[in-house]
C-alpha positions, 0 to 999 in steps of 0.5 A: 516437375514437368507434370506439375508445370503449366509451362514448357521446361528445359531439357533433362540435362539443364534441369538435372544441373540446376537440380544438383546445384539447389541440393548442394546449396549453391544456389536457391530455386528462384520463385518459378522453380520452388513451387514446382520442387514443392508441388512434385513432393505434394507439398507447399512451397513453405514447407520446402523453402521457408522464408528467413525470419528477419532479425528484429534488432538489425531492423530496429537498429537500421530503422533508427540509424543507431548502432548497439551501444547507442540504442542500449544507451538510449534505453537507459536515458531518462526524462528525469534527472537524479536531482528530481528523484531525490527531490520527490523522495524528500518530499514524499517523506516530509508528507509522511512525517506531517501526519500526526500533527498537521492540519488534515485539510492542508495535508490532504490538499498537499498530499494529492497535489503532490500525487497528481505530479508524482504519477504524471512522471510515469507518462515521460520516459524513465529507466526501468529502475526509476519507472519502479521508484516512481511507483513506490514513492506514488504508493507511499503518498497514495497510503498518506492521502487515504489515511488523511481522506479516512481522518476526515470522514471520507470513507469512500474516497478513503477506500477508492485511494486505498485500492490505488495504493494497493495497486501501486504497490502490486506493479511495484512489487513492494510487499510493504505497500501492499500490506500497508494497504491491507492494514488500511482496510482493517483499520476502516473495517475496525472502526465500522464494527466489522471485526471478522472483516479485520481478521480476514484483511489481516491474515494473508497480509501478515503472512508475507510482512512477518519481517517488516514494520507493518506487521507489528500493525497488523498483528495490532489490528487483529488483536484489537478485533479480537478483543472486541470479539470476546477472544482474550486468548486469540487477542493475546497471541496477536499482541504476542505476534507483534512483540515477536515482529518488533524484537526482530527489527532494528530501532527505526531512524525516523520515528516521526514517519507515520508508516514507521512503527516504533517500541512505544506504539506498542503500549497504545496497542496494549492499552486499547486491548487491556480497555476492552478486556476490562484490565483497567489497572493495566489499561491506566498505566499504558494510557499514562505511559502513551501521554507521556511519551507523546508529550513534549518537554514544552507540552506540546502533542507529538501524537495528539491523536494517541493521547485523545484515545489515551484520555478516553481510556482514562475515562472508562477507567474513571467511570467503571470506578464510579467517578463520573466527574473524572471521566467526563473531564478525560472525555471532554480533553479527548473530544476537544484536540484539534488533530483527530481521526474522526472515525476512530475518535467516534469509535472509541468515544461511542465505546465510552459513552455506553459504558457511562450511559450504563452506569449514570443513565439519568445524570444531567452530565451524561447528556452534556457528554453525549451532546458533545459527541453528537456535535462531532459527528455532524 
């Protein structure tokens, strides 16, 4: 120590007494002696005398003036009351239930406004459970807005909203929302004729949603894609997968919610695949069942978009039977519906148009149908 020091040190006896106190832990070398001891062993001060780490919890509690119980209580406090959260749950459910028969422009405006309100809550003070639930509620409303965007022909906006819903579902670790986002991607691809894209979008999502209602919809979209690719075996296998999932699920409590799948909708999926496969008798039977199940006792339509596609199915069956008059009547009924998903309607109506043109290319009534179809796409 004397060799390493630039100052005069006490006598050997004094240094020895100090050393014994330091060695026993009775006292700790001060800032003068600590570097000397470290230097004597050819090391640095921190290696011999590391500074004690502060207790972060104690620092926090000391800085805030709170004891432990009060601090934990504050973590559980929120700016959002349980009443507010329940109101948002009810509103999100209502919006999803209004999808099938509400004016899409009105529904889009209301859905977008509520999406802003819900996501703005994320900037406030929330408990962890509230934060997750708000992410989930925002995810459902985003899915709805994405559907309506697509119905209105706003493909770019629909895809952006779909991606936002997928992000919300992933952050909330909600498999159902992320699977529905994949189903929307498959739907978008289907109406654009990207059938391999449908199969690619469905695959990973279906693997993790085999016990959820959305799994039925994913299987149905895959069946539609395979049917149009001409692979009847794969289409039937996909429909069988959907039926198997349906068998495992309980009957849903609220059939009006767009994101709830009921057994009656499976006729709608089968109708499409049978029509594309040329099984006209079965396709017609399914179409009439879809119309019957979607029509209320007073004649109003519970699911007008399904009914429009059912009429297009009947139109294709009629034109294949060389009955152009009936085919055009059914086709026009499909095109004049008030609530419609424009891309889906134009896609199926276009398939019907190709069959009409193939069999009655020179009939003036064919041109009348085509003019009506063009007017919709403007």
